[in-house]
C-alpha positions in Angstrom: 0.0 0.0 0.0 1.2 3.4 -0.8 0.2 6.4 1.4 0.6 9.9 0.0 3.5 11.7 1.6 3.5 15.3 2.7 6.0 16.2 0.0 3.2 15.5 -2.6 0.7 17.6 -0.7 2.5 20.6 0.7 2.7 24.1 -0.7 6.3 24.6 -1.8 6.3 28.3 -2.7 6.2 29.7 0.8 6.4 33.3 1.8 8.7 33.8 4.8 10.0 36.7 6.9 13.2 37.3 8.9 13.3 37.9 12.6 13.6 41.6 12.2 10.6 42.1 10.0 8.3 44.7 11.6 4.7 44.1 12.7 3.1 46.2 9.9 5.1 44.5 7.2 4.0 41.1 8.4 0.4 42.2 8.5 0.8 43.5 4.9 2.4 40.3 3.7 -0.4 38.1 5.2 -3.1 40.4 3.6 -1.3 40.6 0.2 -0.8 36.9 -0.1 -4.2 35.9 1.4 -2.5 33.7 4.0 -3.0 33.3 7.8 0.5 32.6 8.9 4.2 33.0 7.8 7.4 31.2 8.8 10.2 33.2 10.4 13.6 32.0 9.1 17.2 32.9 9.7 19.9 33.6 7.1 20.3 29.9 6.3 16.5 29.5 5.7 16.2 27.5 9.0 12.8 28.0 10.6 12.7 29.8 13.9 9.1 30.1 14.4 5.7 31.0 12.9 3.8 34.2 13.1 0.0 33.9 12.6 -2.9 36.3 12.5 -3.6 35.2 16.1 -0.2 36.3 17.1 -0.8 39.7 15.5 -4.2 40.1 17.0 -2.7 40.1 20.6 -1.5 43.5 19.7 -5.2 44.6 20.3 -4.3 44.2 24.0 -2.5 47.5 23.7 -5.8 49.2 23.0 -7.6 47.6 26.0 -5.4 49.2 28.6 -2.2 51.2 28.9 0.9 49.6 27.4 2.7 49.5 30.7 -0.2 47.8 32.4 -0.9 44.9 30.1 -0.8 42.6 33.1 -4.2 43.9 34.0 -5.8 42.3 31.0 -7.8 39.4 32.1 -6.4 35.9 31.1 -3.3 37.5 29.4 -0.3 35.2 30.3 3.3 36.6 30.4 4.2 35.3 27.1 1.1 36.8 25.6 1.8 40.1 27.0 5.3 39.9 25.6 3.8 39.3 22.1 1.3 42.1 22.6 4.3 44.4 23.2 6.3 43.0 20.3 7.0 44.9 17.2 9.2 42.5 15.2 8.7 38.9 14.0 11.2 37.4 16.5 9.1 38.9 19.3 5.7 38.0 17.8 6.3 34.5 16.6 5.3 31.2 18.2 8.4 29.3 18.9 9.7 26.6 18.7 7.7 25.9 15.5 5.8 22.6 15.1 7.3 21.0 12.1 7.1 17.8 10.0 9.3 16.1 7.5 8.3 15.7 3.8 8.3 11.8 4.1 5.5 11.9 6.8 2.1 10.4 5.8 -1.2 12.2 6.0 -2.2 10.2 9.0 0.9 11.0 11.0 0.7 14.7 10.1 -3.1 14.9 11.0 -2.3 13.3 14.4 0.3 15.9 15.1 -2.0 18.7 14.0 -4.7 17.4 16.3 -2.3 17.0 19.2 -0.9 20.5 18.9 -4.2 22.2 18.0 -2.8 23.9 14.9 -4.1 24.5 11.4 -0.8 24.2 9.6 2.6 22.7 10.0 6.0 23.9 8.6 7.8 21.2 6.5 11.5 21.1 7.0 14.5 19.0 6.1 17.0 17.3 8.4 18.7 20.6 9.1 15.4 22.4 9.8 15.5 24.3 6.6 12.2 25.4 5.1 10.7 23.2 2.4 7.1 24.1 2.5 3.8 24.4 4.5 1.0 21.9 4.9 -2.4 22.9 6.0 -5.6 21.1 6.9 -7.0 21.8 3.5 -3.9 20.2 1.9 -4.6 17.0 4.0 -8.3 17.0 3.0 -7.2 16.9 -0.6 -6.8 13.2 -0.4 -10.6 12.9 -0.3 -10.7 14.4 -3.7 -9.4 11.2 -5.2 -11.6 9.6 -7.8 -13.6 6.5 -6.8 -12.1 4.4 -9.6 -8.5 5.2 -8.4 -9.5 4.2 -4.8 -11.1 1.0 -6.1 -8.1 0.1 -8.1 -5.7 0.6 -5.2 -7.9 -1.6 -2.9 -8.1 -4.4 -5.5 -4.5 -4.3 -6.6 -2.6 -3.3 -3.5 -4.6 -4.5 -0.6 -6.6 -7.5 -1.6 -4.4 -8.9 -4.3 -0.9 -7.5 -3.6 -0.8 -7.7 0.2 -3.5 -10.3 1.2 -3.0 -12.6 -1.8 -6.7 -13.1 -2.3 -8.3 -14.0 -5.6 -10.0 -10.8 -6.9 -12.4 -12.8 -8.9 -13.9 -14.1 -5.6 -14.5 -10.6 -4.3 -16.6 -7.6 -5.1 -15.5 -4.0 -4.5 -17.7 -0.9 -5.1 -16.6 2.6 -4.2 -19.2 5.6 -4.2 -18.1 8.9 -3.0 -15.3 7.4 -1.1 -17.5 4.8 0.7 -16.2 1.3 0.1 -18.6 -1.7 0.0 -16.9 -5.2 0.1 -18.4 -8.5 -0.7 -17.6 -12.0 -1.9 -16.2 -15.2 -0.3 -13.2 -15.5 1.9 -11.3 -18.5 3.0 -11.4 -17.6 6.7 -13.7 -15.5 8.8 -10.7 -14.2 10.8 -9.6 -12.2 7.8 -12.5 -9.8 8.1 -11.1 -7.3 10.6 -7.8 -7.1 8.7 -9.4 -6.5 5.3 -11.7 -3.8 6.7 -8.9 -2.0 8.6 -6.5 -2.1 5.6 -9.1 -0.7 3.2 -10.0 2.0 5.7 -6.5 3.2 5.7 -6.4 3.7 2.0 -6.1 7.4 1.2 -9.4 8.9 0.3 -11.6 6.2 1.9 -14.5 7.7 3.9 -16.0 4.5 5.2 -15.9 0.8 4.8 -18.8 -1.8 4.9 -18.6 -5.5 4.1 -20.9 -8.5 3.5 -18.5 -11.4 3.2 -19.3 -15.1 3.3 -16.5 -17.5 4.3 -15.4 -21.1 4.0 -14.2 -21.6 7.5 -15.2 -19.8 10.7 -11.8 -20.2 12.3 -12.7 -17.8 15.1 -14.6 -20.7 16.7 -12.8 -23.6 15.1 -15.8 -24.8 13.2 -16.6 -25.1 9.4 -19.6 -23.3 8.0 -21.3 -23.4 4.6 -22.9 -20.0 4.8 
């Protein structure tokens, strides 16, 4: 089975800023490029952090109370106060950045996004140099795969290539990413593995099955269902 790698999904042309980039320039870049965040890199293109719209919006705390009394703003932590007072990217950015490698799969990347509560991840090489950015929208792109392409992968890679089953004895239908499996299996114990492997194919939304089988090896008895 072949899972799509982040290198295939990420945005490669990434707008970045240096640590000394001023607040208003960052705001202009975000607006001009219609993006919600920008990586902060050093002279070697190594990623130092990320500045998002949320980081910039903390500046509104300046307008809630006096700049030298930001501690009075309810719920504002020390690091948030520092950002609210910041005027350059290195002061405003979230650091260290949450990064992934280009060889990661969609599933691995999605789990990290969920764990970190972020909408995007910076893609870096072994030396933390910027390669691209991958967003939630990029990951959702796998669900745009055509049904015929998903079916072909299930039949050729999962059922035939991995499980060594006879495709002539099986039925596979895919509609809008929903997979329906049927046919006859040698053993009942194969059901969970087949359903799980099909569910992990990129682009699959759901899996249902109606298999019959030659032997119920989960109980040690033969059946002629």
